[in-house]
C-alpha positions as CSV (number, residue, x, y, z in Angstrom):
1,X,24.8,2.6,-16.5
2,X,21.9,4.9,-15.6
3,X,19.5,5.0,-18.5
4,X,16.4,7.0,-19.5
5,X,14.2,4.1,-18.6
6,X,15.8,3.9,-15.1
7,X,15.0,7.6,-14.6
8,X,11.4,7.2,-15.7
9,X,11.0,4.3,-13.3
10,X,12.4,6.3,-10.4
11,X,10.2,9.3,-11.4
12,X,7.1,7.1,-11.4
13,X,8.0,5.6,-8.0
14,X,8.5,9.1,-6.6
15,X,5.1,10.2,-7.9
16,X,3.4,7.1,-6.5
17,X,5.0,7.7,-3.1
18,X,4.0,11.3,-3.2
19,X,0.4,10.6,-4.0
20,X,-0.1,7.6,-1.7
21,X,1.7,9.1,1.3
22,X,-0.5,12.2,1.1
23,X,-3.4,9.9,2.3
24,X,-1.3,7.8,4.7
25,X,-0.6,4.9,2.3
26,X,2.7,3.1,1.7
27,X,2.0,2.8,-2.1
28,X,2.7,-1.0,-2.7
29,X,-0.2,-1.3,-5.2
30,X,1.2,1.7,-7.0
31,X,4.8,0.3,-7.0
32,X,3.5,-3.0,-8.3
33,X,1.7,-1.2,-11.0
34,X,4.8,0.7,-12.0
35,X,7.1,-2.3,-11.9
36,X,4.5,-4.3,-13.9
37,X,4.9,-1.8,-16.8
38,X,8.7,-2.4,-16.9
39,X,11.1,-5.2,-17.3
40,X,10.6,-6.0,-13.6
41,X,7.1,-7.1,-14.5
42,X,8.7,-10.4,-15.8
43,X,10.2,-11.1,-12.4
44,X,8.6,-13.7,-10.1
45,X,5.9,-12.8,-7.7
46,X,8.1,-13.2,-4.6
47,X,10.6,-10.6,-5.9
48,X,7.8,-8.1,-6.7
49,X,6.1,-8.6,-3.3
50,X,9.2,-8.2,-1.3
51,X,10.5,-5.1,-3.0
52,X,7.1,-3.5,-2.8
53,X,7.0,-4.2,0.9
54,X,10.5,-2.7,1.4
55,X,9.3,0.5,-0.2
56,X,6.2,0.4,1.9
57,X,8.4,0.4,5.0
58,X,10.0,3.6,4.0
59,X,6.9,5.5,3.0
60,X,4.5,4.2,5.6
61,X,7.0,5.0,8.4
62,X,7.3,8.6,7.2
63,X,3.6,9.0,6.7
64,X,2.8,7.7,10.2
65,X,5.4,10.0,11.7
66,X,3.8,13.1,10.1
67,X,0.2,12.1,10.8
68,X,0.9,11.2,14.4
69,X,2.9,14.4,14.9
70,X,0.0,16.3,13.6
71,X,-2.3,14.7,16.2
72,X,-4.4,12.4,14.0
73,X,-3.4,9.0,15.4
74,X,-6.1,7.3,17.6
75,X,-4.6,4.1,19.1
76,X,-8.0,2.9,20.1
77,X,-9.0,2.8,16.4
78,X,-5.8,1.3,15.2
79,X,-5.1,-1.5,17.7
80,X,-7.8,-4.1,16.8
81,X,-7.0,-3.9,13.1
82,X,-3.3,-4.3,13.8
83,X,-3.7,-7.2,16.3
84,X,-5.7,-9.1,13.8
85,X,-3.6,-8.3,10.7
86,X,-0.1,-9.2,11.8
87,X,-0.5,-13.0,12.1
88,X,-2.5,-13.2,8.9
89,X,0.0,-11.1,7.0
90,X,2.8,-13.5,8.2
91,X,0.7,-16.4,6.9
92,X,0.1,-14.7,3.6
93,X,3.8,-13.8,3.2
94,X,4.8,-17.4,4.0
95,X,2.6,-18.8,1.3
96,X,4.2,-19.3,-2.1
97,X,2.0,-18.1,-5.0
98,X,1.8,-19.7,-8.4
99,X,2.7,-17.2,-11.1
100,X,-0.7,-17.4,-12.9
101,X,-2.6,-17.1,-9.7
102,X,-0.5,-14.2,-8.6
103,X,-1.0,-12.4,-11.9
104,X,-4.7,-12.9,-11.6
105,X,-4.9,-11.8,-8.0
106,X,-2.6,-8.8,-8.6
107,X,-4.7,-7.7,-11.5
108,X,-7.9,-7.9,-9.5
109,X,-6.2,-6.0,-6.6
110,X,-5.0,-3.2,-8.9
111,X,-8.5,-2.8,-10.4
112,X,-10.1,-2.8,-7.0
113,X,-7.5,-0.3,-5.7
114,X,-8.3,2.0,-8.7
115,X,-12.0,1.6,-8.0
116,X,-11.7,2.3,-4.3
117,X,-9.6,5.4,-5.1
118,X,-12.2,6.6,-7.5
119,X,-15.1,5.8,-5.2
120,X,-13.8,7.3,-1.9
121,X,-14.9,10.8,-1.3
122,X,-13.3,13.4,0.9
123,X,-15.3,14.1,4.0
124,X,-13.9,16.0,7.0
125,X,-17.2,16.0,9.0
126,X,-16.6,14.5,12.5
127,X,-20.3,14.1,13.2
128,X,-21.5,10.5,13.3
129,X,-18.0,9.1,13.8
130,X,-18.1,5.9,15.9
131,X,-15.1,3.8,16.7
132,X,-15.7,0.1,15.9
133,X,-15.6,-2.5,18.6
134,X,-13.2,-5.4,18.6
135,X,-15.7,-7.9,17.3
136,X,-16.2,-5.8,14.2
137,X,-12.7,-4.5,13.6
138,X,-10.8,-7.8,14.1
139,X,-12.3,-9.7,11.2
140,X,-11.7,-6.7,8.9
141,X,-8.1,-6.5,10.0
142,X,-7.5,-10.2,9.7
143,X,-9.0,-10.5,6.2
144,X,-7.0,-7.5,4.9
145,X,-3.8,-8.8,6.6
146,X,-4.1,-12.1,4.8
147,X,-4.7,-10.5,1.5
148,X,-1.8,-8.1,2.1
149,X,0.6,-10.9,2.7
150,X,-0.6,-13.0,-0.2
151,X,-0.6,-10.2,-2.8
152,X,2.3,-8.1,-1.6
153,X,0.5,-4.9,-0.5
154,X,0.2,-3.2,2.9
155,X,-3.6,-3.2,2.9
156,X,-4.2,0.5,3.4
157,X,-5.8,0.8,0.0
158,X,-8.6,-1.4,1.3
159,X,-8.7,-0.4,5.0
160,X,-9.0,3.4,4.4
161,X,-12.1,3.2,2.2
162,X,-13.8,0.8,4.7
163,X,-13.0,3.1,7.6
164,X,-14.4,6.1,5.7
165,X,-17.4,4.3,4.4
166,X,-18.4,3.0,7.8
167,X,-17.7,6.4,9.4
168,X,-15.2,5.0,11.9
169,X,-12.9,8.0,11.5
170,X,-12.2,11.2,9.6
171,X,-9.9,11.0,6.5
172,X,-6.8,12.1,8.3
173,X,-7.4,9.8,11.3
174,X,-8.0,7.0,8.8
175,X,-4.7,8.0,7.2
176,X,-2.8,7.7,10.5
177,X,-4.3,4.3,11.2
178,X,-3.6,3.0,7.6
179,X,0.0,4.2,7.8
180,X,0.8,2.1,10.9
181,X,-1.3,-0.8,9.6
182,X,0.7,-0.8,6.3
183,X,4.0,-0.6,8.1
184,X,3.3,-3.5,10.4
185,X,1.7,-5.6,7.6
186,X,4.8,-5.1,5.4
187,X,7.1,-6.2,8.2
188,X,5.0,-9.2,8.8
189,X,4.9,-10.1,5.1
190,X,8.7,-9.9,4.9
191,X,9.0,-12.0,8.0
192,X,6.7,-14.6,6.5
193,X,8.7,-14.7,3.3
194,X,11.9,-15.1,5.3
195,X,10.8,-18.1,7.4
196,X,9.5,-19.8,4.3
197,X,12.9,-19.4,2.6
198,X,11.6,-17.0,-0.2
199,X,13.3,-13.8,0.9
200,X,15.5,-12.4,-1.8
201,X,16.1,-8.7,-1.7
202,X,18.2,-7.2,-4.5
203,X,19.9,-4.3,-2.7
204,X,21.5,-2.9,-5.8
205,X,18.1,-2.5,-7.4
206,X,16.3,-1.5,-4.2
207,X,18.5,1.4,-3.1
208,X,17.7,3.8,-6.0
209,X,14.0,2.9,-5.5
210,X,14.2,3.7,-1.8
211,X,15.8,7.1,-2.5
212,X,13.0,8.0,-4.9
213,X,10.2,7.0,-2.6
214,X,11.9,8.5,0.5
215,X,11.7,12.0,-1.1
216,X,8.1,11.4,-2.4
217,X,6.9,10.0,0.9
218,X,8.3,12.8,2.9
219,X,6.8,15.5,0.7
220,X,3.5,13.8,0.2
221,X,2.9,12.9,3.9
222,X,3.9,16.3,5.1
223,X,1.6,18.0,2.7
224,X,-1.3,15.5,3.4
225,X,-1.0,15.8,7.2
226,X,-0.5,19.5,7.4
227,X,-2.1,21.2,4.4
228,X,-4.1,19.0,2.0
229,X,-7.4,18.3,0.8
230,X,-6.6,15.6,-1.7
231,X,-8.6,15.9,-5.0
232,X,-8.3,15.3,-8.7
233,X,-4.6,14.2,-8.8
234,X,-5.7,10.7,-7.8
235,X,-7.1,10.2,-11.3
236,X,-3.5,9.9,-12.6
237,X,-2.9,7.2,-10.1
238,X,-6.1,5.4,-11.1
239,X,-5.0,5.4,-14.7
240,X,-1.6,3.8,-13.8
241,X,-3.3,1.1,-11.8
242,X,-5.8,0.3,-14.6
243,X,-3.1,0.2,-17.3
244,X,-0.9,-2.1,-15.2
245,X,-3.7,-4.5,-14.4
246,X,-4.6,-4.7,-18.1
247,X,-0.9,-5.5,-18.8
248,X,-0.9,-8.3,-16.3
249,X,-4.1,-9.7,-17.7
250,X,-2.6,-9.5,-21.3
251,X,0.5,-11.3,-20.1
252,X,-1.6,-14.0,-18.4
253,X,-3.6,-14.6,-21.6
254,X,-0.6,-14.6,-23.9
């Protein structure tokens, strides 16, 4: 039976997808935050990671389509990050994480995600943009890929701020790169989980989630790629991330 709490979960997932996709992100850290505030927060780390990755696949695919269609994808920027991230994301997805360690790392990840969202400023100035060489980009991509596989995120929440801080791209170009990076990392994480025997997708639970993020991802990425300057609405997302991280820490200390 569809309950009020089910509706609120779907609404929250829709909003996360809407907000994240507007900047080219899949939303895994947001989905983990939302699920951590519900009964699903008591599920094991493998279940949480895998379902967040599945939702990432939907939203990141749509986001990449819209940003690429709008002309913001630069393969030269994306390629070294992707080449390095895929094998490390597989390794991270293959690794089985102890519950306490996962809770700790997820809490830190959510707090860092909130901080990065708060810290990153909108800047559309193309002056001073320099594409990084492979020797610079590959370690960044590999490190984020490993973290993505281990924690269960796509890595865009870390890659985008780095790209913008280093002035490797404008925000919308960074969004296109992040969307593809997230998509491939999520596939790699699921593949790693599969070959380690940890893959366990609950289709009955997942399908309503997919429907919610599909709509949010479409609307958000279309708006972000064609219209937006993103501003204050991200503070709502920051609040969710912080609340969820505090809840995970409370559960850990209980």
